C-alpha positions in Angstrom: 71.6 68.0 80.6 72.1 70.5 76.9 75.1 71.4 75.5 75.7 74.0 72.9 78.1 75.1 70.0 80.5 77.7 72.0 80.6 80.1 68.8 76.7 81.0 69.7 77.8 81.3 72.9 79.9 83.8 72.6 77.8 85.7 70.3 75.5 86.1 72.6 77.7 87.2 75.7 80.0 89.4 73.5 78.2 92.7 73.9 77.8 92.0 77.7 81.3 91.3 77.8 83.1 94.0 76.3 80.7 96.5 78.3 81.5 95.0 81.6 85.4 94.9 81.0 85.2 98.7 79.3 82.9 99.6 82.9 84.7 97.4 85.5 88.1 98.1 85.4 89.2 96.4 88.7 88.2 93.0 87.1 91.5 90.8 86.7 93.8 93.3 88.1 93.3 92.4 91.7 91.7 89.6 93.4 89.3 92.0 95.5 88.2 93.7 92.6 87.7 90.5 90.7 85.9 88.9 93.4 83.5 92.4 93.8 83.0 91.8 90.0 81.9 87.9 90.6 78.9 89.3 93.5 77.9 91.8 91.3 77.4 89.5 88.3 75.9 86.6 89.9 79.0 84.1 89.6 80.2 82.4 92.3 83.4 80.8 91.0 85.7 81.7 88.1 88.8 79.5 87.4 91.5 80.8 84.8 94.2 78.7 84.4 97.2 80.3 81.7 99.8 78.3 80.0 103.4 80.0 78.1 105.8 78.7 76.6 104.2 75.4 77.4 104.0 75.4 80.8 101.1 76.4 84.0 102.0 80.2 84.6 99.0 80.6 86.2 96.3 78.5 88.1 94.1 80.6 90.0 90.2 80.0 91.1 88.4 83.3 92.5 85.6 83.5 94.6 83.2 80.8 96.5 82.5 77.0 95.6 78.9 77.7 97.7 78.0 81.0 99.9 80.0 81.2 102.8 82.9 78.3 101.3 85.6 80.5 99.7 87.2 78.7 96.7 90.9 77.6 96.9 93.0 77.0 93.1 92.2 72.9 93.6 88.7 73.8 93.1 86.6 70.9 91.1 84.4 72.3 88.2 81.9 70.2 86.6 83.1 71.0 82.7 79.8 70.0 80.6 81.5 69.5 76.8 84.5 69.9 77.5 84.2 66.2 78.1 83.8 65.8 74.5 87.6 66.7 73.6 89.1 64.0 76.7 86.6 61.1 75.1 88.1 62.2 71.3 91.7 61.6 72.5 90.5 58.1 74.0 89.5 57.1 70.7 92.3 58.8 69.0 94.8 57.1 71.7 93.1 53.5 70.4 93.9 54.4 66.8 97.1 55.7 66.9 97.9 52.1 68.8 96.4 50.5 66.1 93.1 49.0 67.9 90.7 51.3 66.4 89.9 52.3 63.0 88.7 56.5 62.1 86.6 55.2 59.2 85.1 51.7 60.2 81.9 51.6 60.1 80.7 52.0 63.8 77.9 49.6 63.2 80.5 46.4 63.4 80.3 47.2 67.5 77.3 48.7 68.2 73.6 49.1 66.5 70.9 51.4 68.0 67.9 49.7 68.0 66.2 52.9 67.3 68.0 52.5 63.9 68.5 49.2 63.3 66.5 48.9 60.2 68.2 52.6 58.7 70.7 51.7 56.0 72.5 55.3 57.2 73.4 53.5 60.1 76.2 51.3 57.9 77.8 54.5 57.0 78.7 55.7 60.5 82.1 55.9 61.3 84.4 57.5 64.3 85.6 59.8 61.9 82.1 61.4 61.3 81.4 61.4 65.0 84.4 63.0 65.9 83.8 65.8 63.6 80.1 66.4 64.4 78.9 64.6 61.3 77.0 61.7 62.6 73.6 63.0 61.2 72.2 62.6 64.5 70.6 65.6 66.5 72.3 67.1 69.5 69.9 64.5 71.5 67.5 62.2 70.6 65.4 63.7 73.3 65.0 66.4 71.0 62.6 64.5 68.8 58.9 64.0 69.4 59.1 60.3 69.8 62.3 60.6 72.0 64.0 58.0 69.8 67.0 58.5 68.3 66.8 59.4 63.9 68.9 60.8 61.7 68.6 64.2 60.4 71.0 64.0 57.8 73.0 61.4 56.1 76.5 60.7 58.0 79.2 62.4 56.4 77.6 64.9 54.6 76.3 67.9 57.2 77.9 69.6 60.4 75.2 69.4 62.9 76.9 69.2 67.0 76.0 66.2 68.7 76.2 64.6 72.1 74.1 62.0 71.0 77.0 61.1 68.6 79.9 61.0 71.1 77.3 58.4 73.0 77.0 56.2 70.2 80.7 56.0 69.6 80.8 55.5 73.8 79.0 52.3 73.5 80.7 51.2 70.5 84.3 51.8 72.1 83.0 50.1 75.6 81.8 46.8 73.7 84.7 46.3 71.8 87.2 46.6 74.7 85.1 45.3 77.3 85.9 48.7 79.7 84.4 51.4 80.4 85.3 55.0 78.8 86.2 56.2 82.2 88.7 53.1 82.4 89.9 53.6 79.4 90.9 57.3 80.0 92.3 56.8 83.4 94.4 54.5 81.4 95.5 56.2 78.6 95.2 60.1 79.8 94.8 60.6 83.4 97.4 58.4 85.2 99.9 59.4 82.7 99.5 63.0 83.1 98.9 62.9 86.9 95.0 64.5 86.2 94.6 62.9 89.8 91.5 65.1 90.3 89.7 64.3 86.9 86.8 61.9 86.9 84.1 60.8 84.6 81.7 61.2 87.1 80.9 61.2 91.6 80.7 57.8 91.9 84.7 58.0 91.4 86.1 59.1 94.3 85.4 63.1 93.7 86.2 65.3 96.5 83.2 66.7 97.4 84.7 69.4 99.9 86.5 71.4 97.0 83.6 71.4 94.7 82.1 74.5 93.0 78.5 73.6 93.1 76.6 75.1 90.3 74.3 78.3 90.1 72.0 79.6 87.6 71.8 83.2 86.5 69.8 84.6 89.2 72.4 83.2 91.8 70.1 80.3 92.9 72.1 77.1 93.6 70.9 74.0 91.2 69.8 71.2 93.2 69.7 68.4 90.6 71.0 64.7 90.5 71.7 64.9 87.0 74.4 67.4 87.7 75.9 64.6 89.8 75.7 61.8 87.3 76.9 58.2 88.7 77.6 57.0 85.0 80.0 57.9 82.7 79.2 60.0 79.4 81.5 60.6 76.3 79.8 64.1 75.9 79.3 66.0 79.2 80.4 65.6 83.0 83.5 65.3 83.7 85.0 66.8 87.1 88.8 68.3 87.2 90.4 71.3 88.5 92.0 74.0 86.4 95.6 72.3 86.8 94.4 69.2 85.5 92.9 70.2 82.2 96.0 72.8 81.8 97.6 69.1 82.1 95.5 68.1 79.2 95.8 71.4 76.7 99.8 70.8 77.2 99.9 67.2 76.1 97.4 68.5 73.1 100.3 71.1 72.5 103.1 68.6 72.7 101.2 66.3 69.9 99.3 64.2 72.3 101.7 61.2 72.0 99.8 60.7 68.6 101.6 59.9 64.9 102.0 63.2 63.1 99.7 62.1 60.2 96.9 61.2 63.1 97.6 64.5 65.0 97.5 66.7 61.8 94.2 65.0 60.8 92.6 66.2 64.6 93.4 69.5 63.8 92.7 70.1 60.1 89.2 70.5 58.3 87.3 67.4 58.8 84.0 69.9 58.4 83.6 73.7 57.7 81.4 75.9 60.2 82.2 79.5 58.9 85.0 81.6 57.5 88.2 80.6 59.1 86.6 78.0 61.6 85.9 74.5 61.2 85.9 70.8 63.4 88.6 68.6 63.4 88.6 65.7 65.4 87.2 66.4 68.3 88.5 70.0 68.6 87.2 73.5 66.9 89.8 75.3 65.0 90.1 79.0 64.8 92.0 80.4 62.0 94.0 83.8 63.0 96.6 85.2 61.1 99.2 84.0 63.8 98.3 80.3 64.7 95.5 78.0 64.6 93.6 77.8 68.2 92.3 74.5 69.2 89.2 75.4 71.4 85.9 74.1 72.3 83.8 74.6 75.0 81.0 73.4 77.9 77.4 74.9 78.4 75.4 73.0 81.4 73.0 73.7 84.3 75.4 76.0 86.2 78.3 75.4 84.0 79.9 77.5 81.5 83.2 76.6 80.4 85.8 77.4 77.4 89.2 76.6 76.6 92.1 77.5 73.9 95.2 76.2 72.7 97.8 77.9 70.4 100.3 75.8 69.5 102.5 77.4 67.5 103.2 80.2 70.5 102.9 77.7 73.2 100.0 79.7 74.9 96.6 78.2 76.3 94.0 79.4 78.4 91.1 77.5 80.4 88.3 79.3 81.6 85.9 77.7 83.8 82.7 79.0 85.8 80.1 77.6 88.1 77.4 80.0 86.7 74.4 80.2 83.9 76.5 83.9 83.5 79.7 82.5 83.6 80.0 83.4 79.7 80.0 86.9 80.9 83.5 86.5 82.0 85.1 85.1 78.9 86.2 88.5 76.8 87.6 89.9 79.4 89.7 87.0 80.3 90.5 86.3 76.7 91.7 89.8 76.0 93.8 90.0 78.9 95.9 86.9 78.6 95.6 86.6 74.8 96.2 90.1 74.1 96.1 90.6 70.2 95.0 86.9 69.5 92.7 87.0 71.4 91.2 89.7 69.6 91.6 87.7 66.7 89.7 85.0 68.3 87.0 86.9 69.6 86.7 88.5 65.6 86.5 84.9 64.5 83.8 83.2 67.0 81.8 86.3 66.8 81.2 87.0 62.9 
């Protein structure tokens, strides 16, 4: 499953989003109007979670799980790269407890055979991976020989990489002799009562509530890679709008991290462009009144994105089960975040 940077996705959908916002006045103003818009745009289901004053104000799902099956508000979505912030928080919790070091070489715990003889492997750290400076491509499958290799020295250049997160997973699992999903359940899911959040299908997902993925033409995907039975650090988590809102509120309130570590999480670890950078596991957009913690995900029949405004205690979750899901982003952002939303769009699309 391939993942893409959020900014590129929003650039792609900006013109479409604004046009649709102007021509579909009933979108988001009524349930009937919203669902009519979804049908017109080949988006079976749209989940929206809105956080206000640090609390869940709204958690709704419009549309259908699949044709003929209306979606309830507890619908389960696959969220693609929104998995990465969860993985990052698992690791940061371990750092917070003094059990893991952001700047210790990863090869103390894991060394991939493909790069075993490359001296750059000794420079690879957790900090570089969480800020997308691992030096790896997004996926090794992009290389002609399908083997892992460096495309830059670790720590020197931003390059979005799911491969880096998977590398980190293998190191953490080897040290602690626990799987990533076990660690996430212990450190995040159970404490936050994220009872509907799973890393993979083999862990008790309620399939009757699953929002099945569709392509841009409205065709149902039938691909085994969508229903993986093993945990990935980079993609594949299944969750609900409400559960991910709980996660965002936890982040908003410090995530149980020491002040210095939290500050590092949202600080400029690697600049992407003006007013936008990567921290540790999160992208950050700088707007006039706040810094916006954000991330998104793109996969087969999945487009998702979240925004968190810590100062104003607002947050927004947008889940879709469609290759066209990004078309809904801009009107939803503007409706729920208003002026701040427009500033976010300006940062993301310029």
